[in-house]
PAZA-45770 format. One line per 4 residues: number of its first residue (from 0); their letters; for each residue x, y, z of C-alpha. Coordinates in pm, 1 decimal. Layout:
REM PAZA-45770
NUM> a> X,Y,Z  ...
//
This chain:
REM PAZA-45770
0> msdq> 1804.3,2305.1,1426.4  1874.8,2083.3,1726.9  2175.3,2135.0,1953.4  2110.9,1794.9,2109.4
4> ttnp> 2385.4,1535.1,2110.6  2152.0,1235.4,2157.2  2190.0,922.7,1951.0  2552.6,976.6,1846.3
8> vpde> 2660.7,764.0,1553.1  2982.1,567.9,1636.6  3251.4,500.2,1381.2  3084.7,159.8,1309.7
12> svav> 2790.9,353.5,1162.9  2532.6,302.6,889.4  2773.7,457.7,639.3  3080.3,248.9,735.0
16> eaqr> 2876.7,-72.0,753.5  2698.8,-3.7,424.5  3025.8,57.8,238.5  3192.8,-244.8,392.3
20> nvyi> 2903.6,-476.7,303.9  2893.2,-351.1,-55.7  3264.9,-410.7,-107.1  3279.0,-742.8,75.9
24> qgas> 2991.5,-881.7,-127.4  3140.1,-731.2,-439.3  3458.0,-929.9,-380.5  3240.4,-1245.2,-409.7
28> giks> 3079.9,-1117.7,-727.5  2755.2,-1011.9,-557.2  2603.3,-674.7,-641.5  2271.6,-525.7,-534.0
32> dlpi> 1993.7,-518.9,-791.4  1918.0,-160.0,-679.8  2132.0,103.4,-856.2  2318.3,345.5,-637.3
36> sfed> 2259.1,662.2,-842.6  1921.8,828.3,-892.7  1972.5,845.5,-1266.5  2030.7,473.5,-1290.1
40> mesm> 1729.5,400.7,-1069.2  1509.4,621.4,-1286.8  1636.8,456.1,-1610.2  1579.2,106.6,-1472.9
44> aekr> 1235.0,199.4,-1338.4  1133.2,335.2,-1678.5  1199.9,-9.1,-1826.2  1017.3,-185.6,-1540.9
48> lsak> 703.4,30.9,-1523.8  423.4,79.3,-1773.8  446.9,388.5,-1992.3  149.1,541.5,-1810.6
52> afay> 286.3,470.4,-1464.9  633.3,607.4,-1542.2  487.2,922.0,-1703.2  281.5,989.1,-1393.9
56> iagg> 572.8,937.3,-1152.2  850.0,1105.0,-1350.2  658.5,1386.1,-1518.8  636.3,1752.5,-1429.3
60> agke> 439.5,2053.8,-1537.6  463.4,2177.7,-1894.8  810.4,2151.6,-2046.7  943.6,2035.1,-1709.6
64> rtil> 1174.7,2333.4,-1672.1  1101.1,2349.5,-1300.1  1235.8,1994.9,-1250.9  1556.1,2102.9,-1422.8
68> rnre> 1578.0,2421.4,-1220.8  1543.5,2226.2,-897.8  1856.6,2035.1,-983.9  2049.5,2333.8,-1117.0
72> afgq> 1988.4,2525.9,-791.2  2179.8,2265.4,-585.8  2472.4,2288.2,-831.0  2511.8,2659.5,-763.4
76> wkil> 2636.4,2587.6,-412.3  2968.6,2422.2,-333.9  3064.2,2252.6,-9.8  3379.2,2391.7,160.6
80> prml> 3535.6,2107.6,365.2  3731.5,2180.6,683.5  4007.3,1952.0,811.5  4120.1,1800.2,1144.3
84> rdvs> 3786.7,1840.2,1320.9  3769.0,1493.0,1487.2  3457.2,1350.9,1320.4  3497.5,999.0,1465.1
88> drdl> 3155.8,1033.1,1636.5  2892.5,1165.9,1400.9  2548.7,1270.6,1524.6  2271.4,1280.2,1261.3
92> sisl> 1990.7,1349.3,1506.5  1756.4,1646.6,1506.9  1453.8,1752.7,1708.8  1113.1,1832.3,1563.5
96> fdrp> 823.4,1946.8,1781.7  1002.9,1832.2,2095.8  1061.4,1482.1,1961.3  1406.9,1348.4,1875.8
100> ystp> 1452.4,1206.5,1527.4  1753.0,993.0,1440.0  1818.0,1159.3,1103.9  1708.3,1479.4,920.7
104> flla> 1505.0,1281.8,667.3  1133.6,1239.8,607.2  949.9,1066.5,319.3  745.1,1318.2,126.4
108> pigv> 378.1,1235.0,64.3  343.5,1074.5,-276.2  13.4,941.1,-405.4  -86.0,636.3,-610.1
112> ldla> 212.1,427.6,-505.7  47.1,111.3,-638.0  160.6,235.9,-980.6  509.9,148.8,-867.8
116> hkea> 450.9,-171.9,-665.1  152.5,-378.7,-557.0  235.2,-334.9,-187.6  239.5,43.4,-237.1
120> dlav> 228.4,260.1,76.8  248.1,-44.9,301.8  589.5,-146.2,170.2  713.9,214.2,212.5
124> araa> 572.0,234.5,564.4  751.3,-78.6,675.9  1080.7,31.0,525.3  1047.9,379.5,680.8
128> agrk> 972.2,232.3,1022.3  1274.5,5.0,999.1  1502.7,299.8,930.6  1316.0,528.5,1179.3
132> vpmi> 1247.0,775.6,899.5  906.6,950.6,939.4  665.2,881.8,652.9  413.5,1145.2,559.8
136> fssq> 98.8,958.4,453.7  -54.1,1102.1,136.6  -420.9,1199.8,99.7  -395.6,1025.3,-236.1
140> astn> -263.4,700.3,-92.6  -320.5,353.0,-230.4  -341.5,215.7,125.1  -535.3,384.9,403.1
144> metc> -354.7,555.9,691.8  -481.4,313.5,957.7  -327.4,14.3,780.9  6.8,187.7,731.7
148> sqam> 12.5,323.7,1086.4  -48.4,-22.0,1231.4  240.0,-160.8,1022.2  471.3,115.6,1153.3
152> gnap> 396.3,64.3,1524.6  551.5,343.0,1729.2  768.5,468.5,1443.6  706.6,834.0,1353.2
156> kwfq> 443.5,917.4,1090.8  269.1,1232.9,971.3  -33.8,1297.8,749.9  -59.4,1521.2,443.4
160> lyws> -391.6,1686.8,369.3  -543.8,1812.0,46.3  -808.7,2054.9,163.9  -1130.3,1922.2,15.3
164> ksdd> -1441.0,2115.0,-79.0  -1607.5,1933.3,210.6  -1503.8,2070.2,551.9  -1658.6,1766.8,715.9
168> lvrs> -1425.0,1545.4,514.8  -1127.3,1761.4,606.6  -1219.3,1730.1,973.7  -1261.2,1351.6,937.7
172> fvqr> -922.2,1306.5,768.4  -743.0,1512.4,1030.0  -908.0,1338.4,1324.2  -844.8,996.5,1176.5
176> aetc> -476.4,1090.1,1139.7  -459.0,1198.1,1503.4  -637.7,882.5,1620.4  -404.0,649.9,1428.4
180> gcea> -90.0,806.4,1574.7  19.4,1066.6,1326.5  233.2,1335.1,1487.9  179.2,1631.2,1254.0
184> ivit> -52.9,1753.9,979.4  94.6,1880.7,651.3  -140.5,2093.3,443.4  -42.5,2096.6,73.9
188> ldtt> -117.5,2444.4,-67.4  4.8,2418.3,-427.8  -248.1,2173.0,-572.0  -580.0,2355.1,-558.6
192> llgw> -575.6,2286.0,-934.5  -400.6,2008.0,-1123.1  -98.0,2129.1,-1315.2  -69.5,2097.6,-1693.7
196> rerd> 135.3,1776.3,-1719.8  219.9,1702.1,-2077.7  331.4,1342.6,-2022.8  -1.3,1248.8,-1856.8
200> lqqa> -200.0,1436.6,-2113.3  -18.9,1267.5,-2396.9  -105.1,929.1,-2239.6  -458.2,1058.4,-2170.5
204> ylpf> -417.8,897.4,-1831.4  -517.4,993.5,-1479.0  -481.3,704.3,-1233.7  -772.4,822.6,-1017.4
208> megr> -1009.1,734.2,-1299.5  -918.4,368.2,-1234.9  -992.1,404.4,-865.6  -623.5,424.2,-774.8
212> giaq> -498.7,657.7,-506.1  -832.1,706.1,-325.7  -790.2,465.2,-34.9  -814.9,740.7,225.0
216> yvsd> -1147.1,847.0,75.9  -1325.5,516.9,30.6  -1227.8,418.7,387.0  -1375.5,736.6,529.2
220> pvfq> -1733.4,743.0,669.9  -1791.7,1106.1,575.4  -1686.0,1043.5,217.3  -1912.9,735.6,204.8
224> slld> -2203.7,946.2,319.3  -2140.0,1190.1,37.4  -2189.3,910.6,-216.3  -2558.7,895.7,-128.6
228> apee> -2622.3,1238.1,-280.3  -2781.9,1228.0,-628.8  -2548.7,1326.9,-911.3  -2520.0,1340.7,-1287.3
232> epgg> -2221.8,1211.4,-1478.1  -2028.0,1513.4,-1614.5  -2015.7,1531.4,-1991.4  -2304.1,1294.8,-2047.5
236> krki> -2274.7,923.9,-2114.8  -1933.0,778.6,-2191.4  -1868.3,582.1,-2508.0  -1825.9,212.8,-2426.0
240> tlst> -1497.3,70.3,-2554.1  -1258.8,-202.4,-2449.4  -1063.9,56.2,-2249.5  -1389.3,158.3,-2076.7
244> lktv> -1448.5,-202.1,-1972.6  -1090.3,-234.6,-1845.1  -1136.7,81.2,-1637.8  -1464.0,-43.4,-1492.5
248> yslm> -1300.7,-374.8,-1404.7  -1017.2,-192.9,-1231.8  -1263.1,17.7,-1034.2  -1467.7,-277.2,-918.2
252> sryp> -1162.6,-479.2,-821.5  -995.3,-205.1,-613.4  -1300.2,-82.6,-424.7  -1368.6,-248.2,-82.8
256> gsff> -1610.5,-537.3,-105.7  -1675.1,-803.1,-360.1  -1650.5,-744.4,-735.2  -2012.3,-826.1,-812.7
260> anlr> -2150.2,-633.1,-514.7  -1960.2,-330.0,-631.7  -2085.8,-383.7,-987.4  -2445.8,-391.6,-864.1
264> sgkp> -2416.5,-88.8,-637.2  -2216.1,127.2,-875.2  -2040.7,279.0,-572.7  -1686.9,259.2,-714.3
268> vkav> -1787.3,476.4,-1011.7  -1966.3,719.1,-778.7  -1659.1,728.8,-556.6  -1428.8,829.5,-842.5
272> rkfi> -1667.9,1100.6,-960.5  -1706.1,1233.8,-610.2  -1328.7,1231.1,-550.3  -1262.9,1419.7,-874.1
276> diys> -1528.9,1672.9,-777.9  -1420.1,1750.5,-420.9  -1058.5,1648.3,-355.4  -924.4,2004.0,-383.8
280> rpsl> -1062.9,2350.4,-318.3  -950.0,2621.1,-564.3  -1106.7,2888.7,-340.2  -878.8,2801.2,-48.8
284> swed> -733.9,3115.5,108.6  -535.3,3228.6,410.8  -864.3,3294.6,589.5  -946.5,2923.0,578.9
288> ipri> -625.3,2796.1,736.6  -692.2,2888.4,1103.8  -995.7,2657.8,1100.8  -766.5,2358.4,1104.8
292> reyt> -695.1,2438.3,1472.7  -1059.0,2350.4,1550.4  -997.3,1997.2,1421.4  -667.4,1896.3,1582.7
296> slpi> -411.3,1979.5,1847.4  -128.9,1833.1,1635.4  146.7,2053.9,1492.5  46.2,2198.2,1151.5
300> llkg> 284.7,2262.3,864.1  213.1,2435.2,535.8  368.5,2268.7,229.3  432.6,2458.9,-94.8
304> ilhp> 571.9,2784.6,52.2  807.0,2956.5,-193.1  772.6,3329.1,-117.7  916.2,3485.9,199.7
308> ddar> 597.0,3683.8,250.3  398.7,3361.3,252.8  637.2,3219.5,513.9  581.5,3532.8,722.5
312> ramd> 203.2,3497.0,684.3  220.9,3133.6,795.8  402.0,3236.3,1112.9  154.4,3517.0,1176.5
316> lgmd> -122.2,3256.4,1167.1  62.6,3044.9,1422.5  162.7,2757.7,1193.6  412.5,2520.5,1349.7
320> giiv> 633.3,2465.4,1044.8  664.0,2508.9,669.3  782.5,2294.9,383.2  957.6,2483.4,104.6
324> snhg> 843.3,2298.6,-204.5  733.5,2337.3,-564.5  575.9,1989.4,-566.0  876.9,1834.7,-738.9
328> grqv> 813.0,2059.4,-1042.5  474.4,1904.1,-1104.5  252.4,2211.2,-1076.4  402.6,2525.3,-1233.2
332> dgsv> 634.2,2512.3,-1534.9  915.5,2769.5,-1511.6  877.6,2813.9,-1135.7  1152.3,2915.0,-898.0
336> ssme> 1327.4,2619.5,-738.1  1274.4,2529.2,-372.2  1647.8,2547.0,-305.0  1697.2,2900.6,-437.3
340> mlpk> 1415.2,3030.1,-216.5  1527.8,2845.4,96.1  1784.6,3107.1,222.2  1535.7,3392.8,174.9
344> iaev> 1266.9,3200.3,364.4  1512.3,3095.5,636.6  1601.8,3460.1,687.9  1235.6,3551.4,739.2
348> vggk> 1167.3,3257.8,971.4  1475.4,3327.1,1178.7  1473.3,2984.5,1345.4  1133.2,3039.8,1505.6
352> ipim> 970.1,2736.1,1340.3  1112.5,2432.5,1161.1  1168.7,2451.4,784.6  1170.0,2141.4,567.5
356> ldsg> 1268.0,2133.1,199.0  1172.7,1904.2,-84.2  1195.5,1902.0,-465.4  1520.0,1795.4,-627.4
360> irsg> 1711.5,1618.2,-354.1  1915.8,1334.9,-506.5  2221.3,1285.5,-284.9  2374.4,1326.1,58.8
364> advf> 2553.0,1637.7,-65.5  2214.9,1790.4,-159.3  2093.1,1722.5,192.7  2402.3,1882.1,345.2
368> kala> 2354.4,2193.9,130.5  1987.4,2226.7,223.8  2064.7,2205.5,596.2  2347.8,2456.7,558.8
372> lgat> 2106.2,2702.4,397.2  1856.8,2681.9,682.4  1645.8,2366.4,648.9  1576.5,2171.0,963.2
376> avcl> 1511.3,1851.7,769.1  1448.1,1739.8,411.2  1174.0,1535.1,244.0  1268.1,1268.0,-8.2
380> grpy> 1041.9,1208.9,-307.0  1081.4,1040.1,-644.5  1394.3,841.6,-553.4  1212.0,626.8,-301.0
384> vyal> 930.3,564.6,-551.7  1181.3,430.7,-804.6  1334.9,217.5,-527.0  988.1,86.1,-449.7
388> algg> 930.9,2.1,-815.6  1260.5,-185.4,-837.5  1262.4,-369.6,-506.7  947.9,-316.1,-303.1
392> qkgv> 1006.6,-276.3,72.1  1362.4,-406.9,40.2  1433.9,-151.2,-232.7  1307.3,141.5,-21.5
396> deyl> 1505.9,15.8,276.7  1823.0,-6.8,72.9  1770.2,334.6,-80.9  1722.6,489.3,268.1
400> rnii> 2035.2,315.3,390.9  2231.2,452.9,96.2  2123.3,817.4,122.0  2166.4,819.7,502.7
404> adfe> 2514.3,679.0,454.2  2594.5,926.9,175.9  2484.4,1220.7,395.5  2671.4,1092.0,701.6
408> ltmg> 2996.7,1060.1,506.7  2951.0,1400.2,340.9  2888.2,1563.5,677.6  3197.8,1404.2,839.1
412> lagc> 3426.8,1471.8,540.2  3314.2,1834.4,535.7  3432.5,1861.2,896.2  3100.8,1853.9,1082.6
416> ksvs> 3036.7,1595.7,1353.0  2670.7,1683.1,1406.0  2381.3,1829.8,1210.4  2384.7,2126.5,1446.1
420> eism> 2731.4,2222.6,1319.3  2621.5,2252.0,955.8  2576.3,2617.6,849.4  2638.6,2869.7,572.8
424> vnlm> 3008.6,2874.4,657.6  3029.4,2528.5,504.1  2922.3,2655.5,160.1  3038.8,2879.6,-121.8
428> kd> 2825.3,3002.3,-409.5  2934.4,3011.4,-773.9
//
């Protein structure tokens, strides 16, 4: 955690300004269309989105007990405020990989954002850049990394990698990320297989079958070369129904090029089949990880670490950081929460490499608790997707303003004037 005192936040800060604007506009009968609380955002998004889209975004593995445990783990810790600490100047800045960041927030990689809004990743990228919050581009994005990077300019951005069955594709993704200005590579470890997600299964819906969420792939020359290999459709010929025709139309419309050219070539269908076949590698092991160093000089983080021994193994392999995560409860039902494992992992890491945490963060108080327990920064997930669904770029911008303000006020009211002052002494456990 940074001891720097760069970028101090004066009393006229994001938090103070945000509150003032809300109340001043409220006095004139003007309220934002974006709810303040996560629960209200989720409820409103459910009404706004299709049943399939909401199920995919909101759902978790199995009975969704891991999603519940993620939230319960934050509730086990209580903040212990201290008084008379002079918090008139509040410094939210941190340092990651020798670069200063204005807040301890990143946007977690989330795929298929066009389920939430037509502008998808591009809207999120612009909002993130405006708030100087790093966005981690998803492998399963709806907009390719080059387009998002260009929209963000010099604002910080990272890239998240699903390790494909094709090493050539892995190399291409990583090198494209480095070329377009990404500052770190995040390898997701916990999705070598797709979790059993009852909501999606009940809807019989996987968005990739419509050609959604594969923009990184269809824009990649290595992936395009893989489409030339002969293949057979798994499971034989599909029964033609109205839904089949709708799916085909969706595929042809989303794929680069004209609708009729795509229809003639059949490439969109081939692309979906190839993506399904190779996007993840169930055989991935610790022995594979060092090869990533051959592809890039960027910092490398492993996402999905929950066991202290895995954190130790990551450090032994020279990884630059880890993200403590259970994929927002989407992969293993009944898993441990990220938050309950954070102190154990922080003890093993001992401050040698940065630790980020995701899964379950819903408020500024949650962020404060995570930093107190050893996280260097946190990654925000579902809340910004709901904000995107409700307000596009403006919605994401407003959500980021709100959670930054919430965290800033929590930090100051707890008696800490900088992120570097937040520690275990600020917490008590039930």
